[in-house]
PALO-578172 format. One record per atom (N, C-alpha, C): residue number from 0; z, y, x. Coordinates in steps of 0.05 Angstrom, whole numbers. Atoms other than C-alpha are relative to their C-alpha. Layout:
! PALO-578172
R  zafi      c3      c2      c1
R   NUM       Z       Y       X
...
//
This chain:
! PALO-578172
R  zafi      c3      c2      c1
R     0       0       9     -31
R     0      10     465    -223
R     0     -29       7      10
R     1      34      -6      -6
R     1     -52     495    -184
R     1      -5     -22      23
R     2       5      18     -18
R     2     -84     436    -149
R     2     -29       1      10
R     3      29      -5      -5
R     3    -151     443    -111
R     3     -11     -31       7
R     4       8      27      -3
R     4    -178     371    -124
R     4     -18      -9      22
R     5      21       2     -23
R     5    -238     370     -77
R     5      15       1      27
R     6     -11      -3     -31
R     6    -188     387     -17
R     6      18     -24       5
R     7     -19      24     -10
R     7    -142     326     -25
R     7     -21     -23      11
R     8      15      19     -12
R     8    -171     275      22
R     8       2     -27     -17
R     9      -3      24      13
R     9    -185     206     -10
R     9     -11     -24      13
R    10       5      22     -22
R    10    -184     139      19
R    10      -6     -26     -21
R    11      -2      22      16
R    11    -197      68      -6
R    11       4     -24      20
R    12      -9      22     -18
R    12    -167       3      21
R    12     -24     -19      -5
R    13      20      17      -2
R    13    -218     -47      42
R    13       4     -23     -15
R    14      -6      27      13
R    14    -181    -105       9
R    14      -4       7     -30
R    15      -3      -3      29
R    15    -189     -71     -58
R    15     -31       4     -13
R    16      27       0       8
R    16    -268     -75     -63
R    16     -12     -24       9
R    17      15      25      -8
R    17    -311    -134     -65
R    17      19     -24      -4
R    18     -17      23       0
R    18    -279    -201     -52
R    18       5      -8      29
R    19      -5       6     -26
R    19    -252    -234      13
R    19     -26      -7      12
R    20      27       6      -7
R    20    -323    -258      24
R    20     -19      24       5
R    21      19     -26       0
R    21    -356    -190      17
R    21       3      10      28
R    22      -1     -11     -27
R    22    -380    -165      86
R    22      12      25       0
R    23     -16     -23      -3
R    23    -337    -110     113
R    23     -23      22       1
R    24      23     -17      -2
R    24    -400     -69     132
R    24     -11      13     -28
R    25       8      -8      31
R    25    -421     -68      54
R    25      20      13      -9
R    26     -24     -15      12
R    26    -355     -48      34
R    26       2      32      14
R    27       0     -26     -14
R    27    -356      10      85
R    27     -21      18     -12
R    28      23     -16       8
R    28    -424      33      60
R    28       5      10     -27
R    29      -5      -6      29
R    29    -403      33     -13
R    29      24      22       1
R    30     -18     -21       0
R    30    -339      71      -1
R    30      -6      26       8
R    31      14     -28     -12
R    31    -374     126      42
R    31     -17      13     -21
R    32      18     -11      21
R    32    -430     133     -12
R    32      12      10     -21
R    33     -16     -12      23
R    33    -377     146     -64
R    33      13      23       6
R    34      -8     -23      -5
R    34    -353     205     -28
R    34      31      -2      15
R    35     -21       6     -15
R    35    -289     174       4
R    35      -2      10      27
R    36       1     -10     -28
R    36    -267     203      71
R    36      14     -17      18
R    37     -15      16     -18
R    37    -223     148      94
R    37       0     -27     -14
R    38      -9      26       7
R    38    -203      76      92
R    38      27      -7       7
R    39     -23      19     -10
R    39    -141      32      95
R    39     -16     -26       8
R    40      10      25     -11
R    40    -162     -25     141
R    40      18     -21      -6
R    41     -16      20       7
R    41    -135     -88     114
R    41      -2     -22      23
R    42       2      17     -19
R    42    -119    -134     171
R    42     -12     -28      -8
R    43      17      22       7
R    43    -147    -197     135
R    43     -30       7       2
R    44      33      -4       0
R    44    -216    -161     126
R    44      -7       2      29
R    45       8      -1     -29
R    45    -214    -146     200
R    45      -4     -29      11
R    46       0      27     -10
R    46    -202    -220     217
R    46     -26     -14      -5
R    47      26      13       9
R    47    -257    -242     172
R    47     -26      15      14
R    48      23     -15     -14
R    48    -303    -188     205
R    48      -4     -12      29
R    49      -3      10     -26
R    49    -283    -212     273
R    49     -16     -33       4
R    50      13      27      -1
R    50    -304    -284     258
R    50     -35       0      -5
R    51      29      -3      -1
R    51    -374    -263     237
R    51     -13      16      21
R    52       9     -15     -23
R    52    -381    -213     290
R    52      -1     -14      24
R    53       0      17     -24
R    53    -363    -261     345
R    53      -4     -26       0
R    54      13      28       4
R    54    -390    -323     313
R    54      20     -21       8
R    55     -19      21      -8
R    55    -325    -363     322
R    55      25       1     -17
R    56     -26      -3      14
R    56    -260    -378     286
R    56      20      16      14
R    57     -17     -17     -11
R    57    -209    -326     297
R    57      25      -2     -13
R    58     -23       1       9
R    58    -136    -333     287
R    58      13      27      -2
R    59     -15     -27       3
R    59     -90    -279     262
R    59      14      12      22
R    60     -12      -7     -23
R    60     -57    -276     327
R    60     -16       0      26
R    61      22      -4     -26
R    61    -118    -274     374
R    61      -9      27       2
R    62       3     -28       2
R    62    -112    -203     384
R    62     -21      10      19
R    63      26      -8     -17
R    63    -164    -201     443
R    63     -23       3     -17
R    64      23       1      13
R    64    -215    -221     397
R    64      -5      19     -28
R    65      -4     -22      22
R    65    -190    -177     337
R    65      -8      28      10
R    66       7     -34     -16
R    66    -191    -116     385
R    66     -26       0       6
R    67      26      -1      -3
R    67    -258    -134     403
R    67     -19       7     -21
R    68      17      -6      27
R    68    -286    -134     334
R    68       9      29     -11
R    69     -10     -27       9
R    69    -242     -74     319
R    69     -15      20       8
R    70      15     -20     -15
R    70    -280     -32     368
R    70     -26       4     -17
R    71      26      -1      14
R    71    -343     -49     328
R    71       6      13     -29
R    72      -4     -11      26
R    72    -310     -30     263
R    72       3      31      -1
R    73      -2     -30      -4
R    73    -288      35     290
R    73     -27      17       5
R    74      23      -9      -2
R    74    -361      49     310
R    74     -12      -2     -26
R    75       9      -7      26
R    75    -383      34     240
R    75       8      18     -16
R    76     -16     -21      14
R    76    -330      77     209
R    76     -12      28       7
R    77       9     -26     -10
R    77    -352     133     254
R    77     -28       6      -8
R    78      25       2      10
R    78    -423     120     234
R    78      -2      12     -28
R    79       0      -3      33
R    79    -408     126     159
R    79      14      22      -8
R    80     -19     -23       6
R    80    -360     186     166
R    80      26      -7     -11
R    81     -23       5      10
R    81    -302     148     151
R    81      25      -3      18
R    82     -19       4     -18
R    82    -233     155     184
R    82      17     -23      -9
R    83     -14      19       2
R    83    -192      97     191
R    83      34       9      -3
R    84     -27     -13       9
R    84    -123     122     157
R    84      20     -16       7
R    85     -22      17      -4
R    85     -79      63     168
R    85     -11     -29      -2
R    86       2      27      -3
R    86     -77      -8     185
R    86      23     -13     -19
R    87     -16       9      21
R    87     -45     -49     131
R    87      -5     -33      -5
R    88     -34      -5       7
R    88      -2     -94     107
R    88      16     -10      22
R    89     -20       8     -19
R    89      50    -102     162
R    89      25     -12     -15
R    90     -22      10      20
R    90     104    -146     124
R    90      20     -17      17
R    91     -24      23      -8
R    91     168    -187     133
R    91       9      12      27
R    92     -10     -13     -25
R    92     188    -142     192
R    92      30       2       5
R    93     -27     -10      -2
R    93     255    -117     184
R    93      22     -18     -11
R    94     -22      15      14
R    94     325    -147     170
R    94       6     -27      16
R    95      -5      28     -14
R    95     322    -210     217
R    95      24       6      17
R    96     -21       0     -20
R    96     384    -230     259
R    96     -10       6      26
R    97       6      -6     -29
R    97     382    -204     331
R    97      -3     -30      14
R    98       3      28     -18
R    98     354    -259     378
R    98     -13     -24     -17
R    99      11      24      12
R    99     326    -301     319
R    99     -27      -7       3
R   100      34       7      -3
R   100     257    -335     319
R   100     -15      19     -17
R   101      17     -20      18
R   101     235    -289     259
R   101       0      25      15
R   102      -2     -26     -14
R   102     258    -227     299
R   102     -23      -1      21
R   103      17      -1     -21
R   103     222    -248     356
R   103     -31       0      -7
R   104      27       0       7
R   104     159    -263     323
R   104     -10      23     -14
R   105       6     -26       7
R   105     160    -200     285
R   105      -6      18      19
R   106       1     -18     -25
R   106     167    -160     350
R   106     -28      -5      14
R   107      31       9     -13
R   107     108    -202     381
R   107     -21       5     -17
R   108      19      -6      19
R   108      67    -190     320
R   108      -6      34       3
R   109       3     -29      -4
R   109      80    -115     325
R   109     -14       8      23
R   110      14      -4     -23
R   110      56    -113     393
R   110     -31      -6      -1
R   111      29       9       4
R   111      -9    -148     374
R   111     -10      23     -21
R   112      11     -22      15
R   112     -20     -98     317
R   112      -4      26       9
R   113       1     -23     -15
R   113      -7     -40     357
R   113     -27       3      17
R   114      21       4     -14
R   114     -61     -63     404
R   114     -29      -1     -15
R   115      24      -3      19
R   115    -109     -70     344
R   115       0      31     -11
R   116       1     -29      14
R   116     -91      -1     318
R   116     -12      16      23
R   117      14     -14     -19
R   117    -116      25     386
R   117     -26      -6       3
R   118      28       5      -5
R   118    -181      -9     388
R   118     -14      10     -29
R   119      15     -16      22
R   119    -199      13     315
R   119       1      28      -2
R   120      -5     -31      -1
R   120    -174      83     327
R   120      18      14     -25
R   121     -19     -14      22
R   121    -120      93     272
R   121      30       6      18
R   122     -29      -8      -7
R   122     -51     124     284
R   122      20      -9     -21
R   123     -18       7      17
R   123     -17      97     225
R   123       5     -30      -8
R   124      -3      30       6
R   124      14      26     209
R   124      18       3     -24
R   125     -21       2      26
R   125      40      10     138
R   125      18     -25       2
R   126     -22      25       0
R   126     103     -30     135
R   126      11      -4     -26
R   127     -13       7      27
R   127     124     -65      69
R   127      23      -5      -1
R   128     -28       6       2
R   128     194     -67      54
R   128      -2     -33      -7
R   129      -2      26      -5
R   129     208    -142      68
R   129       9     -16     -25
R   130      -5      16      24
R   130     210    -194      10
R   130       8     -26      12
R   131     -13      23      -9
R   131     238    -248      55
R   131      27      -4      -7
R   132     -31       6       2
R   132     301    -285      43
R   132      16      -4      25
R   133     -16       0     -27
R   133     355    -287      94
R   133       1      20      17
R   134       0     -24     -16
R   134     348    -216     117
R   134      29      16      -8
R   135     -21     -11      11
R   135     408    -170     119
R   135      -6      27     -23
R   136      -3     -20      17
R   136     421    -118      64
R   136       9      23      11
R   137     -17     -27     -15
R   137     455     -65     112
R   137     -26      17       2
R   138      22     -23      -8
R   138     407      -4     109
R   138       4      13      24
R   139      -2     -11     -30
R   139     435      19     174
R   139     -18     -20      19
R   140      18      20     -13
R   140     406     -46     203
R   140     -27       0      -4
R   141      27       0      10
R   141     343     -42     166
R   141     -16      24      14
R   142       9     -23     -11
R   142     337      28     191
R   142      -4      -3      33
R   143       2       9     -30
R   143     350       5     265
R   143     -24     -17       6
R   144      24      17      -4
R   144     296     -45     259
R   144     -25      15       0
R   145      23     -19       2
R   145     247       5     238
R   145      -3      21      23
R   146       4     -17     -26
R   146     266      51     295
R   146     -12     -12      24
R   147      11      15     -23
R   147     253       0     346
R   147     -30      -2      -4
R   148      29      -1       6
R   148     183      -6     316
R   148     -12      27       4
R   149       6     -26      -2
R   149     177      70     311
R   149      -6       8      30
R   150       7      -4     -29
R   150     188      71     386
R   150     -18     -11      15
R   151      23      11     -16
R   151     138      25     406
R   151     -23      14     -14
R   152      19     -20      12
R   152      88      65     358
R   152      -1      26      15
R   153       1     -29     -10
R   153     111     129     386
R   153     -10       1      28
R   154      10      -1     -28
R   154      91     108     460
R   154     -28       6      -2
R   155      29      -5       3
R   155      20     112     433
R   155      -5      23     -16
R   156      12     -23      14
R   156      24     171     392
R   156      -2      -7     -30
R   157       5       9      26
R   157      27     129     326
R   157      23       3     -17
R   158     -22      -2      14
R   158      69     131     266
R   158       0     -23     -22
R   159      -5      16      22
R   159     101      88     208
R   159       4       8     -24
R   160      -2      -7      29
R   160      88      91     135
R   160      15     -24     -14
R   161     -18      21      13
R   161     146      51      99
R   161      -5       1     -27
R   162       0      -3      31
R   162     131      28      28
R   162      20     -18     -10
R   163     -15      18      13
R   163     176       4     -20
R   163     -20     -20     -18
R   164      13      20      19
R   164     149     -64     -51
R   164      18      -4     -22
R   165     -21       1      22
R   165     180     -69    -118
R   165      15     -28      -7
R   166     -14      29       0
R   166     197    -146    -109
R   166      12       1      25
R   167     -15       6     -29
R   167     227    -133     -39
R   167      27      -8      -5
R   168     -26       6      -3
R   168     293    -158     -21
R   168      20      15      -3
R   169     -21     -18       0
R   169     334    -101      -8
R   169      -8      31      -4
R   170       7     -24       9
R   170     287     -39     -16
R   170     -24      -1     -15
R   171      22      -2      22
R   171     249     -44     -81
R   171      -7      26     -12
R   172       8     -25      11
R   172     248      27     -97
R   172      -8      22      16
R   173       7     -20     -17
R   173     224      93     -70
R   173      23      11      13
R   174     -23      -8      -6
R   174     294     116     -65
R   174      14     -17      23
R   175      -6      15     -22
R   175     312      58     -24
R   175     -11       3      28
R   176      17      -4     -20
R   176     253      68      22
R   176       8      27      14
R   177      -5     -24     -10
R   177     268     141      30
R   177      29       4      13
R   178     -23       0     -13
R   178     340     129      46
R   178      -1     -16      29
R   179       2      11     -25
R   179     322      81     100
R   179     -15      17      20
R   180      16     -15     -15
R   180     268     127     128
R   180      17      25      11
R   181     -19     -23      -7
R   181     319     185     132
R   181      19     -13      19
R   182     -25      12     -17
R   182     372     138     166
R   182     -16      -4      29
R   183      10       1     -27
R   183     320     126     223
R   183      -2      23      19
R   184       3     -23     -13
R   184     319     194     240
R   184     -24       8      22
R   185      24      -1     -15
R   185     252     188     271
R   185     -21      18     -13
R   186      20     -14      14
R   186     196     239     269
R   186     -27     -12      -6
R   187      25      10       8
R   187     144     190     264
R   187       1     -30     -20
R   188       2      21      26
R   188     169     149     203
R   188       0      16     -22
R   189       2     -14      30
R   189     153     169     132
R   189      -1     -22     -19
R   190       2      17      21
R   190     136     142      67
R   190     -28      -7      -6
R   191      26       8      10
R   191      77     105      39
R   191      13      -2     -35
R   192      -2       2      28
R   192      88     117     -37
R   192     -22     -12     -15
R   193      22      16      18
R   193      52      75     -91
R   193       6       2     -29
R   194      -3      -2      28
R   194      41      88    -165
R   194       9     -25     -12
R   195      -8      28       9
R   195      47       9    -179
R   195      31       1       9
R   196     -27      11      -5
R   196     108       2    -140
R   196      22      15     -11
R   197     -26     -12      12
R   197     150      56    -170
R   197      -1      -5     -32
R   198       1       9      28
R   198     127      48    -244
R   198       3     -29      -5
R   199      -1      29       9
R   199     120     -26    -242
R   199      28     -12       7
R   200     -29       8      -8
R   200     191     -31    -210
R   200      20      12     -16
R   201     -21     -15      14
R   201     230      22    -248
R   201      -8       0     -30
R   202       6      -2      29
R   202     195      22    -316
R   202     -11     -27     -12
R   203      11      25      14
R   203     158     -45    -325
R   203      10     -25       9
R   204     -11      25     -11
R   204     172    -116    -321
R   204     -21     -23     -12
R   205      18      21      11
R   205     118    -169    -329
R   205       8     -26     -11
R   206     -14      25      11
R   206     166    -224    -349
R   206      10       3     -29
R   207     -12      -7      31
R   207     180    -192    -418
R   207     -27       3     -15
R   208      21      -7      20
R   208     138    -190    -478
R   208     -10      26      -2
R   209       6     -27       8
R   209     141    -118    -485
R   209     -16      13      24
R   210      11     -12     -20
R   210     117    -104    -416
R   210      17      15      23
R   211     -18     -20     -13
R   211     176     -61    -396
R   211      26     -12       4
R   212     -28       8      -8
R   212     247     -71    -372
R   212      12       0     -29
R   213     -14       5      22
R   213     288     -96    -430
R   213      31       1       2
R   214     -28       5      -6
R   214     360     -94    -399
R   214      13      24     -10
R   215     -12     -25      15
R   215     370     -23    -431
R   215     -21      10     -21
R   216      11      -5      20
R   216     347       9    -490
R   216     -28      18      10
R   217      23      -8      -4
R   217     272      38    -489
R   217       4      30      10
R   218      -2     -25      -4
R   218     297     109    -496
R   218      14       9      29
R   219     -15      -5     -21
R   219     346     105    -440
R   219     -15      -9      24
R   220      22       6     -22
R   220     290      69    -395
R   220     -18      26       5
R   221      17     -26      -1
R   221     244     130    -408
R   221      17      23      14
R   222     -15     -26     -10
R   222     301     180    -390
R   222       6     -11      29
R   223      -4       9     -30
R   223     318     139    -324
R   223     -26       4      16
R   224      25      -2     -18
R   224     249     138    -302
R   224     -12      27       3
R   225       5     -29      -5
R   225     237     212    -313
R   225      22      13      18
R   226     -17     -10     -21
R   226     301     228    -274
R   226      -5      -9      25
R   227       6       8     -27
R   227     281     185    -215
R   227     -23      15       7
R   228      23     -18      -7
R   228     213     220    -215
R   228       9      31       6
R   229      -6     -28      -3
R   229     246     289    -221
R   229      16       0      29
R   230      -8       1     -25
R   230     290     267    -165
R   230     -18      -2      24
R   231      19       2     -23
R   231     233     246    -120
R   231     -11      26       7
R   232      12     -28      -4
R   232     201     314    -134
R   232      19      17      14
R   233     -19     -16     -12
R   233     262     350    -114
R   233      12      -7      25
R   234     -17       7     -26
R   234     287     311     -53
R   234     -23      -7      24
R   235      21       7     -16
R   235     227     280     -19
R   235     -16      22      17
R   236      17     -19     -15
R   236     196     321      37
R   236     -26      -4       1
R   237      30       6       2
R   237     119     333      29
R   237      -8     -14      27
R   238       4       9     -25
R   238     116     323     104
R   238       5     -31       5
R   239      -9      25      -2
R   239     149     256     102
R   239     -14     -20     -20
R   240      16      17      16
R   240      99     228      50
R   240     -27      -5      16
R   241      19       0     -17
R   241      48     201      96
R   241     -28     -11     -15
R   242      24       6      12
R   242       0     169      46
R   242      11      -8     -29
R   243      -5       6      23
R   243      -1     157     -30
R   243     -16     -17     -14
R   244      19      16      10
R   244     -32      96     -59
R   244      -1      -3     -29
R   245       4      -9      32
R   245     -57      97    -129
R   245     -11     -32     -14
R   246      12      22      17
R   246     -67      37    -180
R   246      11      -1     -23
R   247     -11       5      27
R   247     -50      16    -249
R   247       7     -29       1
R   248      -5      27       2
R   248     -27     -50    -274
R   248      -5      -7     -33
R   249       6      11      28
R   249     -50     -96    -336
R   249      27     -10     -12
R   250     -18      16      11
R   250       2    -120    -379
R   250      -9     -28      -6
R   251      10      27       2
R   251      -3    -194    -371
R   251       3      -8     -33
R   252       1       7      25
R   252     -27    -225    -436
R   252      24     -21      -8
R   253     -25      20       3
R   253      25    -282    -428
R   253      21       9      23
R   254     -20      -9     -19
R   254      89    -255    -396
R   254       7     -21      22
R   255       3      18     -23
R   255      98    -286    -327
R   255      26     -12       3
R   256     -24      13       3
R   256     150    -333    -318
R   256      20      10      22
R   257     -19     -15     -18
R   257     215    -304    -284
R   257      12     -18      19
R   258      -7      17     -21
R   258     218    -351    -228
R   258     -18       4      26
R   259      20      -2     -21
R   259     187    -352    -158
R   259     -16     -20      -1
R   260      21      21      -3
R   260     125    -388    -145
R   260     -17       6      24
R   261      18      -1     -26
R   261      87    -399     -78
R   261      13      23      14
R   262     -18     -20     -15
R   262     141    -358     -46
R   262      -1      27     -12
R   263       4     -26       8
R   263     124    -299     -91
R   263      18       6     -23
R   264     -10      -4      29
R   264     170    -266    -144
R   264     -18      11     -19
R   265      20      -2      21
R   265     142    -249    -206
R   265     -14      28       4
R   266      12     -27      -8
R   266     130    -172    -191
R   266     -23      -4      24
R   267      19       2     -24
R   267      97    -198    -124
R   267     -26     -15     -12
R   268      24      13      14
R   268      49    -245    -166
R   268     -18      23     -14
R   269      13     -17      15
R   269      34    -190    -210
R   269     -17      20      16
R   270      16     -19     -16
R   270      17    -140    -157
R   270     -26      -8      16
R   271      24      13     -18
R   271     -31    -190    -122
R   271     -26      -4     -17
R   272      28       5      21
R   272     -77    -199    -188
R   272      -5      20     -21
R   273       3     -15      30
R   273     -66    -149    -243
R   273       2      28       5
R   274      -5     -30      -1
R   274     -75     -82    -215
R   274     -28      15       3
R   275      25     -11       0
R   275    -138     -46    -236
R   275       3      31       9
R   276       1     -31      -9
R   276    -156      28    -218
R   276      11      13     -26
R   277      -7     -16      25
R   277    -129      80    -267
R   277     -22       6     -18
R   278      21      -3      22
R   278    -164      88    -334
R   278     -15     -26      -1
R   279      15      23       3
R   279    -188      16    -331
R   279      16     -22     -15
R   280     -15      23      14
R   280    -141     -23    -377
R   280      29      -2       6
R   281     -31       4      -5
R   281     -72     -13    -348
R   281      17      15     -18
R   282     -19      -7      18
R   282      -7       7    -381
R   282      18      18       9
R   283     -27     -12      -8
R   283      38      36    -335
R   283      -3      33      -1
R   284      -4     -29      -2
R   284      63     111    -335
R   284      -5      11      26
R   285       6      -7     -28
R   285      29     129    -271
R   285      -5      32       2
R   286       8     -25      -1
R   286       8     198    -288
R   286      29      20       6
R   287     -29     -16      -9
R   287      84     228    -286
R   287       5      -6      28
R   288      -7       6     -27
R   288      90     192    -219
R   288     -19      19      17
R   289      16     -17     -14
R   289      31     231    -193
R   289       6      29       1
R   290      -7     -28       6
R   290      54     294    -221
R   290      29       5      23
R   291     -22      -3     -18
R   291     122     284    -181
R   291      -5       1      24
R   292       7       1     -29
R   292      88     271    -116
R   292     -12      28       4
R   293      13     -27      -3
R   293      45     333    -126
R   293      21      22       2
R   294     -21     -21      -1
R   294     110     374    -142
R   294      15      -4      27
R   295     -14      -2     -29
R   295     135     359     -72
R   295     -18      19      18
R   296      18     -10     -16
R   296      76     394     -46
R   296     -18     -13      16
R   297      14      18     -16
R   297      41     335     -19
R   297     -32       3      -9
R   298      30      -2       7
R   298     -35     345     -13
R   298     -16     -16      21
R   299      14      16     -19
R   299     -52     292      37
R   299     -15     -22     -12
R   300      12      25       7
R   300     -82     222      31
R   300       6     -10     -25
R   301       1      18      25
R   301     -92     191     -37
R   301     -13     -24       1
R   302      16      21      -6
R   302    -112     122     -27
R   302      -1     -23     -24
R   303       6      20      22
R   303    -144      72     -78
R   303       7     -27      14
R   304      -2      26      -6
R   304    -109       9     -70
R   304       8     -20     -25
R   305       3      14      24
R   305    -123     -40    -127
R   305      -6     -30       6
R   306       6      29      -1
R   306    -125    -115    -138
R   306      -5      -8     -28
R   307       5       0      26
R   307    -161    -123    -203
R   307      -9     -36      -3
R   308       9      27      12
R   308    -162    -201    -224
R   308      -4       0     -24
R   309       7       4      31
R   309    -174    -184    -293
R   309      29       0     -16
R   310     -24       1      14
R   310    -124    -183    -350
R   310      17     -26       2
R   311     -13      27       1
R   311    -109    -255    -342
R   311      10      -6      32
R   312      -9       3     -31
R   312     -99    -247    -262
R   312     -18     -24      12
R   313      16      24     -12
R   313    -155    -304    -251
R   313     -23       5      14
R   314      22     -11     -16
R   314    -207    -263    -220
R   314     -19      13     -17
R   315      13     -16      17
R   315    -255    -212    -238
R   315     -26       6      17
R   316      20      -4     -12
R   316    -325    -200    -217
R   316      -4      32       7
R   317      -2     -31      -4
R   317    -334    -125    -185
R   317     -26       4      -4
R   318      25      -8       5
R   318    -411    -127    -192
R   318     -12      18      22
R   319      12     -20     -20
R   319    -449     -72    -156
R   319      24      16      15
R   320     -20     -13     -17
R   320    -404     -46     -98
R   320      -2      29      -1
R   321       2     -31       2
R   321    -433      27    -103
R   321      11      14     -24
R   322      -8     -13      28
R   322    -421      35    -175
R   322      31      -4      -3
R   323     -32       5       2
R   323    -348       6    -168
R   323      13      20      14
R   324     -11     -20     -16
R   324    -332      54    -114
R   324      -2      28     -12
R   325       6     -28      14
R   325    -364     113    -150
R   325      23       1     -29
R   326     -19       2      23
R   326    -319      93    -213
R   326      25       3       9
R   327     -27      -7     -14
R   327    -262      93    -166
R   327       7      30       7
R   328      -4     -27      -4
R   328    -272     163    -145
R   328       0      16     -24
R   329      -2     -12      27
R   329    -282     185    -213
R   329      27      -3     -13
R   330     -29       8      14
R   330    -214     153    -233
R   330      19      17      21
R   331     -16     -20     -20
R   331    -183     193    -170
R   331       0      25      -8
R   332       5     -27       1
R   332    -207     257    -188
R   332      13       4     -34
R   333     -12       1      22
R   333    -189     246    -262
R   333      28       0       1
R   334     -30       3      -2
R   334    -118     227    -246
R   334      13      25      14
R   335     -12     -23     -13
R   335    -106     283    -200
R   335       2      23     -23
R   336       3     -20      22
R   336    -131     330    -257
R   336      21      -1     -20
R   337     -16       4      20
R   337     -90     300    -308
R   337      33       3       8
R   338     -31      -1      -9
R   338     -25     298    -265
R   338       6      33       6
R   339      -5     -25     -10
R   339     -33     372    -244
R   339      -4      21     -26
R   340       5     -16      19
R   340     -53     397    -311
R   340      21       6     -23
//
């Protein structure tokens, strides 16, 4: 497969470099210096920046203050030559009962986030498939909810990138997400694919000693995963993939307990703390996933989204931000080369 690696735009999620206390301008400088052309702007990073920039406490729903700070982030990104590819992560949106307090909150939050998108100058919102309990599993209803949000975004010329989170309540796989995206029938609704979410959900299991799903034979597991990727390559339209997130995962040194903790399912906890960049100690079969996505003809944004808390998930020092970002760029290029070779 012929792939012009330098022509594929590369992005870096701001939540994936440094720590929560690392100043956003320092993150942006490191990301730009490594050759990345864009960022995923993490909402918590923006709120933290707003508190520093405005010298006051800023709540997550103080959209006036967040928008004010967002305009400065837009300026900083323009100055650094970075495009704000997407605002993330918009979660727990779809599936609530009509008229419920949860649905009203989600719609109110959506309006606020759209105002933030205008302020920072991005046209794409990442929506993660909901992991809330008590939501409907009816995919038609889930699609209707996304359609409502798509119409709100469409009024501003914005689009929605729907991501399957592998611990989600009703849409944990790429195929679930693709089904829902298609059901919306909206031109501004597409996929946010992710190596971790697919390999981590369809092949791996952090609650087993082996680190992979054990409800079927290893041979059948490998065949099922291969078949899923072949289906992705042959059915998903390249123009309906809006962004492709990249990460690997550590096999936990001790299998995670197969119970919910702090409101998170096992794969959710794994996702939050055990995700290094490719070629940094992970074990997931992500190269075949990248190959499948490239086989769709997709050549748009590859985005490094990692949460590297070390092999025990307890936390890990990043060290020099510039060196870390450059290592991530090397990882990106190597991954695309391996997947296309």
